[in-house]
C-alpha positions in Angstrom: -19.6 130.4 133.3 -18.7 130.3 129.0 -16.4 133.5 129.7 -14.2 132.2 132.7 -14.0 129.0 130.9 -12.5 130.6 128.2 -10.5 133.0 129.8 -9.3 129.8 131.7 -8.3 127.7 128.2 -7.5 131.0 126.8 -4.5 131.5 129.5 -3.3 127.7 129.8 -3.2 127.7 126.3 -0.9 130.9 126.7 1.2 129.5 129.6 1.5 126.2 127.1 2.6 128.2 124.3 5.3 130.5 126.3 6.5 127.1 127.9 6.8 125.6 124.7 9.1 128.8 123.3 10.9 128.7 126.6 11.8 125.1 126.3 12.9 125.8 122.7 14.6 128.8 123.5 16.3 127.1 126.3 17.3 124.4 123.9 18.6 126.7 121.1 20.5 128.6 124.1 22.1 124.9 124.7 22.7 124.1 121.6 24.4 127.4 120.8 26.8 127.0 124.2 27.6 123.6 122.9 28.5 124.2 119.6 30.5 127.8 120.6 32.0 125.3 123.1 32.9 122.8 120.7 34.1 125.7 118.7 36.4 126.8 121.3 37.9 123.5 122.5 38.5 123.2 118.5 40.2 126.7 118.8 41.9 125.7 121.3 43.7 122.5 119.6 44.2 125.0 116.9 46.6 127.6 119.4 48.3 124.3 120.8 48.8 122.5 117.9 50.4 126.3 116.2 52.3 126.9 119.4 54.3 123.0 119.3 54.5 123.7 115.6 56.3 126.7 116.3 58.4 125.1 118.9 59.3 122.2 116.6 60.1 125.2 114.2 62.5 127.4 116.8 64.4 124.5 117.6 64.9 123.3 114.9 66.4 126.5 113.9 68.4 126.7 117.2 69.6 122.8 116.4 71.1 123.9 112.8 72.1 127.4 114.9 74.3 125.4 116.9 75.2 122.8 114.1 76.4 126.0 112.1 78.0 127.3 115.0 80.1 124.2 116.0 80.9 123.1 112.2 81.9 127.0 110.7 85.2 126.0 109.7 85.9 130.0 108.7 86.1 130.1 113.1 90.0 129.7 114.0 88.8 127.9 117.3 86.9 125.1 114.7 89.8 124.9 112.6 91.7 123.8 116.1 89.2 121.6 117.4 89.3 119.4 113.7 92.6 119.4 113.3 92.9 117.6 117.1 90.2 115.6 116.4 92.1 114.4 113.2 95.0 111.8 112.5 97.7 113.5 110.3 100.7 112.5 109.1 103.3 114.2 106.9 103.7 113.0 103.4 106.0 114.2 100.6 104.7 117.3 99.0 105.9 116.6 95.4 105.2 112.8 93.7 108.5 110.8 93.2 107.3 111.9 89.3 107.8 115.4 89.8 110.6 115.6 91.5 112.5 114.4 88.5 111.1 117.6 87.4 111.4 119.8 90.6 115.2 118.8 90.8 116.1 119.6 86.9 114.9 122.7 87.7 116.8 123.7 90.6 119.7 122.6 88.9 119.2 124.4 86.0 118.9 127.7 87.2 121.8 126.9 89.9 124.1 126.3 86.1 122.3 129.4 85.1 123.2 131.9 87.7 120.7 133.6 87.2 119.7 133.7 91.0 115.9 132.6 90.3 114.1 130.2 92.4 111.6 127.5 91.9 108.6 127.1 94.4 105.9 124.2 94.2 102.0 123.8 95.1 101.5 127.5 94.5 98.3 128.8 95.3 97.5 130.7 91.9 95.2 133.1 93.8 99.6 134.2 95.6 100.7 135.4 92.1 97.7 136.7 90.1 95.6 139.2 90.9 92.6 141.0 89.7 91.9 144.3 89.8 90.2 145.3 93.4 87.1 146.9 93.1 84.9 145.3 96.4 81.6 146.3 94.3 82.4 144.6 90.6 81.3 141.0 91.2 82.5 139.6 87.8 86.2 141.0 89.3 85.3 139.0 93.0 83.9 135.7 90.7 87.6 135.5 88.3 89.8 135.7 91.3 87.7 132.9 93.0 87.3 130.5 89.7 91.3 130.2 90.0 92.4 131.3 93.4 92.2 127.9 94.9 94.0 126.1 91.8 97.8 125.3 92.0 100.8 125.0 89.6 103.3 122.1 89.9 106.2 124.4 89.9 106.7 128.7 89.5 109.9 130.0 88.9 110.6 133.1 90.6 113.0 135.9 89.6 115.2 137.6 92.1 112.6 140.4 92.4 109.8 137.3 93.4 108.2 138.4 89.9 106.6 135.3 88.5 108.2 134.2 85.2 107.2 130.8 84.4 104.8 127.9 85.6 105.8 124.3 84.4 103.1 121.8 85.1 103.8 118.0 84.9 101.5 115.5 83.8 102.5 112.6 85.5 100.2 109.5 86.1 98.3 111.2 88.6 97.4 114.2 87.0 93.8 113.0 85.4 93.4 111.1 88.4 89.8 113.3 88.6 87.0 113.4 86.2 87.6 117.3 86.1 91.6 117.5 85.4 91.2 118.4 81.9 88.4 121.6 82.6 90.9 122.1 85.6 93.6 123.1 83.6 91.7 124.4 81.1 91.4 127.2 83.7 94.9 127.5 84.4 96.1 127.9 81.1 93.5 130.9 80.7 94.8 132.5 83.7 98.5 132.3 83.3 97.3 133.3 79.5 95.7 136.7 80.9 98.0 137.4 83.8 101.0 137.0 80.9 102.9 134.3 82.6 104.1 131.1 80.4 103.4 128.2 81.2 105.4 124.5 80.0 103.2 121.5 80.0 105.7 118.8 80.6 104.4 115.1 79.9 105.2 111.6 81.6 108.2 110.5 81.2 110.2 112.9 79.7 113.7 113.1 80.1 116.2 116.0 81.7 117.4 117.5 78.2 114.0 117.7 76.8 112.1 119.4 79.7 115.4 122.0 80.3 114.7 122.7 75.9 111.0 123.5 76.1 111.5 125.7 80.2 114.0 127.7 77.7 112.1 128.1 74.7 108.9 129.2 76.6 110.9 132.2 78.5 110.7 135.3 76.3 114.3 136.6 76.3 115.5 132.6 77.3 117.4 132.5 80.7 120.3 130.1 79.0 121.8 127.9 81.7 126.0 128.8 82.2 127.4 126.1 80.0 
């Protein structure tokens, strides 16, 4: 009888232990599943955030690309669009003070019979060039430094070669803060190109202007009488 009791008791204990272990394993499995589900949800949330961030980044890139395309000044179609949208008006290319210098030079050239011509507001890149070499970045940088700068007056001979530059320092000459620096660049570029420069101060009389011009020309260009 005792043996039977021990067998039953041992079986009951074993059942209890197995049941307890089963419950513990079930709880562990449930806990693990919940942790994995939470981790999966977190990964899905992070993935969604990454997709959203990438979509925003791509949208910004597309917006920037579209903005650049719509405002690219090198595009001829945009140039036409901008001009059509702007309000333009004609203005005198030479102010009232500088016109006096222009007429003095024209009369002086006409009297000399030299056949020279005078142009005004000429881009320096139109009559000064650097040695052509696509691989030489220094040459490109030098050209870019003076290319867009303009001279007030350019005297050319019968063959169109530049002979003299005349700058008039009137009341509007020093309006910008970098006027002196820009003028220094002009002086250096003209000197390096071998083109004489005459700088005329405001208020100078016609005779004095022409005297300065004649003195600046190496061989002279004396008026005929």
